[in-house]
C-alpha positions in Angstrom: 8.4 16.8 12.6 6.7 16.9 16.2 6.8 14.2 18.3 4.1 13.8 20.9 3.2 10.8 23.4 -0.4 9.8 23.0 -1.8 7.2 25.2 -3.7 3.8 23.9 -2.2 0.5 22.4 -1.8 -0.5 18.8 -4.6 -2.1 17.3 -2.8 -5.6 16.9 -3.1 -5.9 20.8 -6.2 -3.7 21.3 -8.3 -5.7 18.7 -7.1 -9.2 19.5 -10.0 -9.8 22.4 -12.6 -6.9 21.6 -16.0 -7.3 20.3 -17.0 -6.9 16.5 -18.7 -3.4 16.8 -15.5 -2.2 18.3 -13.3 -3.5 15.7 -15.4 -2.0 13.0 -15.5 1.4 14.7 -11.9 1.3 14.6 -11.9 0.2 10.9 -14.0 2.8 9.6 -11.7 5.6 11.9 -8.5 4.0 10.1 -10.3 4.6 6.8 -11.3 8.2 7.5 -8.0 9.1 8.9 -6.1 7.6 5.7 -8.2 9.7 3.6 -7.5 13.0 5.5 -3.9 12.0 5.1 -4.4 11.6 1.1 -6.3 14.8 1.6 -3.0 17.1 2.1 -2.2 18.9 -0.6 1.6 18.4 -2.8 2.3 20.0 -5.9 4.1 16.7 -7.3 5.5 13.3 -7.1 8.2 12.9 -4.9 11.7 11.7 -6.0 11.4 8.1 -7.4 13.8 6.8 -4.7 13.5 9.1 -1.7 9.8 9.3 -2.2 9.6 13.1 -1.5 10.9 16.4 -2.8 10.2 17.2 -6.3 9.9 14.6 -8.7 8.6 13.5 -12.2 5.3 15.3 -13.1 3.6 11.8 -14.4 3.3 8.7 -12.2 4.6 6.6 -15.1 7.7 8.3 -14.9 8.0 7.3 -11.5 7.1 3.8 -12.1 9.7 3.7 -14.6 12.3 4.9 -12.6 11.5 2.4 -10.1 11.5 -0.3 -12.6 15.5 0.6 -13.2 16.1 0.4 -9.6 14.4 -3.1 -9.3 16.0 -4.5 -12.2 19.4 -3.6 -10.7 18.4 -5.3 -7.4 17.3 -8.3 -8.7 20.2 -8.6 -10.7 22.4 -8.5 -7.5 20.3 -10.9 -5.5 21.3 -14.7 -4.8 18.7 -16.8 -6.4 16.5 -14.1 -8.1 13.8 -15.2 -10.0 15.1 -13.3 -12.6 12.3 -14.5 -15.6 10.0 -13.8 -13.2 11.0 -10.2 -12.4 11.6 -9.5 -15.7 8.0 -10.2 -16.8 6.5 -8.2 -13.3 8.6 -5.1 -14.2 7.5 -4.9 -17.9 3.9 -5.5 -16.9 4.1 -2.9 -14.0 5.5 -0.3 -16.5 2.8 -1.1 -19.0 0.0 -0.9 -16.7 1.6 2.2 -15.1 1.6 4.2 -18.7 -2.2 3.2 -18.9 -3.5 4.6 -15.8 -0.8 7.6 -15.2 -3.1 10.2 -17.0 -5.7 9.8 -14.2 -3.1 9.7 -11.4 -2.7 12.6 -8.9 0.2 12.9 -6.4 -0.9 12.7 -2.5 0.9 12.4 0.8 0.6 8.6 1.5 1.7 6.7 4.8 2.6 3.5 3.0 2.7 1.2 6.0 -0.7 0.8 7.5 -1.6 -2.4 9.4 -2.5 -3.1 12.7 0.7 -2.3 14.6 0.6 1.4 13.2 -2.9 2.0 14.2 -3.2 3.4 17.9 -6.1 2.6 19.8 -7.6 4.4 22.9 -10.4 3.3 24.8 -12.0 1.6 22.2 -11.6 4.2 19.5 -9.5 4.8 16.8 -6.7 7.4 18.1 -4.1 7.8 15.3 -1.9 6.5 12.5 1.7 5.6 13.7 5.1 5.4 12.3 5.3 7.7 9.5 8.7 6.9 8.7 7.5 5.6 5.0 5.6 8.7 4.0 5.9 9.4 0.6 4.3 11.4 -2.2 2.6 9.2 -4.6 -0.3 7.5 -5.9 -2.6 7.3 -3.1 -4.2 4.0 -4.0 -0.8 2.6 -2.7 -1.6 2.8 0.5 -4.5 0.3 -0.2 -2.1 -2.7 -0.7 -0.8 -3.3 2.6 -4.1 -3.4 4.5 -5.8 -5.7 1.8 -2.5 -8.2 2.3 -2.3 -7.7 6.1 -5.4 -6.8 7.9 -8.5 -8.0 5.5 -7.8 -11.5 4.8 -10.8 -13.7 6.1 -12.4 -10.2 7.7 -14.7 -8.9 4.8 -16.7 -6.8 7.5 -13.4 -4.9 8.4 -12.4 -4.0 4.8 -16.1 -2.6 4.1 -15.7 -0.6 7.4 -12.5 0.8 6.1 -14.0 1.6 3.1 -17.2 3.5 4.8 -14.8 5.5 6.7 -12.8 6.5 3.7 -15.7 7.5 1.9 -17.0 9.4 4.8 -14.1 11.7 4.5 -13.0 11.8 0.9 -14.0 10.7 -2.6 -13.0 7.0 -3.7 -10.0 6.9 -6.1 -11.4 7.0 -9.4 -9.9 4.1 -11.7 -9.6 2.2 -8.6 -9.0 -1.6 -9.8 -6.5 -0.2 -12.4 -4.3 1.7 -10.3 -4.4 -0.9 -7.4 -3.1 -3.4 -10.0 0.1 -1.0 -10.2 0.2 -0.1 -6.5 -0.1 -4.4 -6.1 2.8 -4.9 -8.8 5.2 -2.4 -7.3 4.8 -3.9 -3.7 5.4 -7.3 -4.8 8.1 -6.8 -6.9 9.7 -4.5 -4.4 9.1 -6.9 -1.3 10.7 -10.1 -2.6 14.1 -8.4 -2.4 13.9 -7.0 0.6 12.4 -10.1 2.4 15.2 -12.2 0.9 17.8 -9.6 2.1 16.2 -10.0 5.8 15.9 -13.7 5.3 12.5 -13.8 6.1 11.9 -16.9 4.0 7.7 -17.1 4.8 7.3 -13.6 3.6 9.6 -14.0 0.6 7.8 -16.9 -0.4 4.2 -15.5 0.0 5.3 -12.4 -2.0 6.5 -14.7 -4.7 3.1 -16.9 -5.0 1.2 -13.4 -5.3 3.9 -12.2 -7.7 3.5 -15.2 -9.8 -0.4 -14.9 -9.7 -0.2 -11.3 -10.6 2.0 -11.6 -13.7 0.0 -14.7 -15.0 -3.3 -12.8 -14.5 -2.2 -9.5 -16.3 -2.2 -7.7 -13.4 -6.3 -8.4 -12.5 -5.3 -10.7 -9.5 -4.5 -7.8 -6.9 -4.7 -8.2 -3.4 -8.2 -6.7 -3.1 -9.9 -8.6 -5.7 -13.4 -7.7 -4.4 -15.0 -4.7 -3.0 -17.8 -2.5 -3.5 -16.9 0.3 -5.5 
């Protein structure tokens, strides 16, 4: 891995007082950069827990392995919502089985949000902080932007999609795959936010997880998009 200093500031700071046109241009650049990252060739999914190396052949196998780890995590968690977690994990595995035949592994960033986007001179410069990079379903990369960047900003989301499509074909079976990605993020996030004692984020994830389970996975984080 090569570390290089790049001038600029993160998008959370840079877009705080910028004009709409600049913000949209940054979102297009972010979408295009993510598409190029997803185009980096990998031969297989990564190890289900480590995320890299040689892992299972099918996405459903990755999810099933993660489900085992999630059940263990919830059992060891004080005040864990065990009934909700069990229902969510069962639904996650069912949805992953359905969509697995169309999922191909790709390099995914897995932490795309404003502080991890570098802006220089009002333009997108780079995606930062690749410590979460994994070989998974690339649709996993659309969960955090939808949750943390595009709420109440539909123009940002459309610009991001335009940028992605300028560099790569939009993922097939998008909605079904996003349902799996959403469930995996929410089920993983509840134990994490509990452990770090961020009660606000824990409650937000629990609220979203309940809605996701009750909807059989259709209430995912990016409910509307031009496909």
